[in-house]
N, C-alpha and C positions, 0 to 999 in steps of 0.2 A: 177516244180522247173527249172528255166532256168539257164543254165550254160554258162557263158560268154567265157569259154574256147572252147566250141563246136561251130564250124563255120557252119552256115546254108547257103547252096549254092543253086543257081538256075542254069538253063541251060545256061543263059547268062554269069554267073560268073565262070562257071566250069573251062574253060581253063585257065583263069587268076588265080583263087584262089586255084585250085587243081593241074592241070597239070603244071602250072608255079610256084608252091610253092617251095621254096628252101628246105623246110623240107619234109620228107616223109609224106604222107597224107592218112589216113584211112577214107574212105567215107562209111557211113551207108545209104543205099538206103532203104527207109521205107515209110509207109503210116499211117495216123492216125487211120484207121479202122483195121489195122493189129495187132492181139493179140500178136504174137511172137515178132513183132517190139517193142511193148510197153514193153514186158518182158525184152528185152535186153537194153532198154533205159537207165536205171540206171547204167548198166555196162559201157555203152558208156561214160556216164558222169564221172564215176570214172576214166576211162582210160584217158580222156581228162585232168583230174587233174594230174594224175600220170606221164603222158608223156609230160606235158606242157613244151614247149621250145625245145622238141626233135622230137615230131611228132604232126602234125596238125590233129585233129579229126574233121570230118565234117559230116553233115547229109543232105540228099537231099530227099524231099518229092516227090515221083514218080508220084503222082496224079497231082501235080502242075507243074512238070518238066518232061514231057515224052521223050524229045529228048535224053538226056544223058543216061538214062537207056537203051533206044533202041540201042544207039551206042555201048554199052558194052554187049548187048545180055542178059540183065537181064530179066528173065522170072518169078522169084519168089522172094518174099521179106520175111524177111530182107535178103539182100545181102550186104556183106561188101567187098569192094575192096581196096587193099593197093597199093598206087602209090608211086614211088620214081623216081625222075628225069623225071617226065612226063610219065613213063612207068608203066604198071600193073605188080606188083611183085607177087601178089597172090590174091585169093578171096575165101570167105566162104559164103555159102548160108544156111539160117536157123538160129534159135536162138541157139547160142552156148555159152558155158561157158566162164568165164573170162580167165581161163588158156589158152584156145585155142586162144582167141583174143590176149593175151600177146605173145604167140608163133608167131602168124601172124605178129604182130608189130615188134617183134625182128628180123624178116627176113630183115627188112629195116634199122636196126641200125648198 
């Protein structure tokens, strides 16, 4: 189920669509073969709906886009990084629950 509220970004678009975004931006670094990534996928979709207009929710496939995860020292997926005004606010690694992700997002609001 594709959610048009979730922005799919590439290495080339990252600075423009995430760092340069006027909204806080939560990026889910994931890969199609990653079980925990698939597990939190539906939660990411729900958050995109709930925070629509307040926070941009984005996903980046680390297999297709190795430069950006390397730049942020991502060693395990899923890793979720919250950006605000182009700066990293916080990050979480691993499949976490929706409550933890809500707490993370609220740090930028």
